[in-house]
C-alpha positions, 0 to 999 in steps of 0.5 A: 529179378533175374541174377545179373552179373555186376562189377564193382570198382572201389580202393576200399577193400572192406566194402568191395568185400561187403558188397560183394557179399550181400550182392553174391548171397542175392544169387548175382555174379559179383566181380570186384577191382580197386582200380579204374583200369580193371572196370574199363578193360571189363566194360570194354570186353562186354561184361556186366549188367551193372556197374558200381564205382567210386569215385576216387580211385589210385589211378583215375576218377570214377566220374571222368569214367562213366562218359567213356562207358556210356559212349562204348555202352549206352544201355549199361547202367552205373551206381556211383558212390562217394566220400566226397558228399557234396551237392556238386558230387551229386551233379556231376555223377548226373549229368555224366549220365549215373543211374543213382548216386550214393554218398558214403558212408551209406545203408546197405538195404538202400544200395541194394533197393538202387541195385535192384531198380537199375536191373529192373528198370526197362527204360531206354537207358541209352536216351535218359541222362545224356552227358551235358555240360559239365558245371564250372562251380568248384567246391570251394563255392558250393551254394549248398553246405553240409554232408549230413544224411538230410543234406544228401537226399537234397542233393540227389532231388536237386541232381535228378531234378536238373533236366525237368522243368517241374514244379517244386514246393520247398517246405522248411522253417525259417532260417534252413536256407529254402532260396537257397535250395530254390537257386541251386535248383535254377542255376544247375537246371535246364533254364539257367540261362534265364532269370531267377527272379524271388518274390516273397509274397509275405512282404507284399501288400494283398492288394498289390500281389497281382500288380506284381506278379502279372503286371498291370496296363496304365489307368487299370486302378487308381495309381496306376499312372504307367504300365508295370512289368511283372514278375512273370515276364521278368521271369520270362524262360527262367525260374519264379521263386515265390516265396511264403506262398501260404501267405498269397490272397485267394484272389491271387490264387486263383489266378495263379492256378490259370497259369499252371493249368493253361500256361497263360496269364493276362495283365491287371486291366489286360485283356490279351493272354500271355504265354508263361514260359517260366519254371515255378518253385514255391516255398513256405514255412507253412503247413499248406494242408491245415491251411486247405482244411482251414479255407485259406489256401485252395486245395487244386493249387497245392496240388499243383505246386506240391508235384515233387515235395521237398522239405529242408531240415531244421539245423537241429537234425542236422547238427553234424554238418555244424562245424562245415557251416561255422567254417564256411561263415568264419571265411565269409567274414574275410569279406569285412576284414574280420580275422578268420578264427579258431573254435574250440572243441567244447564250444562246438559241443555247445553249438551241437547241443543248442536247439537253434530256432532261427536255424542255418540263418541264426548260427551265420549271425553267431558267427559274424557276432564272434568274428567282430565283437571279440579280439581273441583269435580263439573262440571258446564256449563262455563266448558262445554262452554269452551270445547264445544268452543275449538272444530272445529267441534262446527263451524258448526250451532247449530240449536236448539239455532238458532233463525231462523224460518223455513220460515227464512231459506227456504227464505235465502236458495232460495236466496242464492241458486237460485237467487245468482250471477252465479246461474243456478236454476233460470231458467223455473220450481223454483217453482216445483223444490223447492217444490220437494226438501222440499217435500222429505226431509219432507215426507221422514223423517216423514216416518223414524220417524214413523217407516215407518208406512204410516198411522201415517205419514200421519196423521202427514202430515195431507194428504189422505193415497192414496195421500201419496203413490202417494207422495212416488211413484213419489218422488221415497222415499224409506219405511222402517220398523222396525222389530216387 
């Protein structure tokens, strides 16, 4: 990588110093300023090979400066930093033409990696990410809420997918908000002028799935007394969201695969092919790879759907978002005439300790109950405990409250599963099987939490990178890396 001139604008002296020192040690010529005026003067004079700018500065919003820079110097790459870590910030940075958006606080290694990509990229940037019409959505109407690192990655992916029609496969537990993410991909995408049509595959009788999706002709089958328009036709020009795609019957999977491959379909009982003009977004809480191995899901369809994989984290992995989510749900109760309440710190602590098997949906239901059933203006920990103890899902093990160590858990697991009466696992090879059962999720979760970065995962695991690669192959672990 050749050395470059980098211009940094941020009103935080600490950030300017850290970035200047880190990039300077790499050999780059770094100039810093606390305001947009100096940055614009340098750019106007033709200085700089790369710009790193904050959003909120004393004299001008950094996002408003981007279009002017792009117009004057369309090849100059711009990296945006912001403490306003919302979906809208990521969207606005991308639609104005930023090369990349990174939320504050950020990992210095991540920013340096983005800087290297920006400087090494040979794409014709003048023809990429041309400014689009600014989004009219305001911060109080954001479809996705949370500022945790896990949510920041989702915001970045959504922003990068705005100008594409790529098929997306959203995975996550029930109640995590998969449909909200799908709706955001539509609303901020190039097909937002069309309809967003959602179909829950688990809610449709197996024999009616094909008719529901593709429509049918009159007389196509018993009971087809008239022609029916299918969901593909309803979503023409827009987005078709196929929720719980793992529950789709094999026969319907075959027809869906044809649509994705050929771009056309026929109605049930029809003869003439119909061109498909929809974007497909699918979602599932099932492990489709396991379903493929079990012969329950077509492998070729899985790869057609899994163009851009997007995992939605469970609430227990983003507990720092709970206060913001609670505030949002309390505001929503105004619609029902409930008084907005406040919540004690100890009550918030209990909410963060709970495992949330029902995820964000369970949290919203809890807040609704607290708003309606209690007259007190302040919610205390006793109310939280009472409501959580009344839910059937609270019978699940709350790992955060358990004092059991990992060693104790493994000991109990082996005793119960390997040596309990009638167990079949006491045959030879217990050691290697047990190590494999522990090793696979350990490596898989570490790769997941490092966004597929094998260098970071190897460091965390204390393994040589070549050893990690060998184990990934041996254990058949899928490495998925998000869009950067």
